[in-house]
N, C-alpha and C positions, 0 to 999 in steps of 0.2 A: 340610607333617603336624605335626592338632595331636598334641604329644606325648601327652599326658594320656590321648588316645584311640587314640596307637600305641600309648601302653603296656598299656592294658588288652587291646587284640588279642592281643599278645606272652603276657598272660599268660594269657587264654584259650587261646589256642593251646600255651603248656608245660601247662597243668591238663589241658588233652584229650591229649598225650603221658604226661604221668605216671598216669592212667586205666588205660592199655593195659601197665602194668608186669605185673597179674597175666598174661597171654597175652607169655611168653616170649618168642617168636619175634618176634611183631609190635613187641614192645616194642625188642628189638634190632636191626631193621631200621627203627624210625622213628629211634632214638638214632644210627646210623651215618648214614642220612642228613643229620641235627642236625649231626653233624663236619662233613660237607661244605660243608653251609650255613654252618658256622663258619669253617672254613678262608678262603671265598668274603670273609664281612663282617672279615676280618682284612686282606686283601690291599685291599678296597675299602675300609673304614675305617679302619683301621689300629689302631695299639695308645692310639693318646692322643685322646680324644674324649669329648662331651657328649649328653644326650638329643636333643636338638636335632638334632644334627650323627647320630646313629643314627636319626630319627626321617626325616631327608631322605631318606636311605638307604635306607629303607624303601620310599619312591617308585619304583617299577619295580622292586622285590626279588623280586616273585612271576615274572617272567619268567628272569631270570637264575639265581634260586636255581633252579627247576624246570630248567633246563637244566644246570646242576651235577648236580643229582641223576640226570636222566635219562642224563648221558654218562657218568655213573660207572660204570652198569651199562647198556650200549648194546643189550644181548640182552633188557631187559627191559619189560615194559609202562609207560607213563607211571606215574610215581608219584601215587593220587588223593588221596595226604595231604601232598602236597607244600606246600601253602598252612598248614596245620598245621604240619609242621616250621619251615618259613620263619616264622612266628611263635614259637617256641618258642626256636629259635637267637636269634632277637631279642631276646626275656627274656632269655635266659642273657648273651648278652655286653653286654645294657644294665647288666647290673651290672659291669663295668670301666671305664665313663662318670666323668668327672668329675667329672660332681654327682650320681652316683646316689646315691638315697635309697630304699630300701624301701618 
């Protein structure tokens, strides 16, 4: 995956999550889901990575991230915001890349 395109998608997802700050309950739910995806990223990517490696991990992330979110609350309906949360999590995680630049 193209790193710049991925970064744009991640930034957009992060912005969509941040726009929900005014709705405390929704924002709390999204940030809880974001933490679940971040935990999965730590397992899958590790602590030392480049943005290109992270972009490669992004390919197929929609499936495993949705699974992680849905499994955390098995009684709830599937999250309609899983894609947004996934993008936001990658945006946050990218800040730890060895070659990160804002």
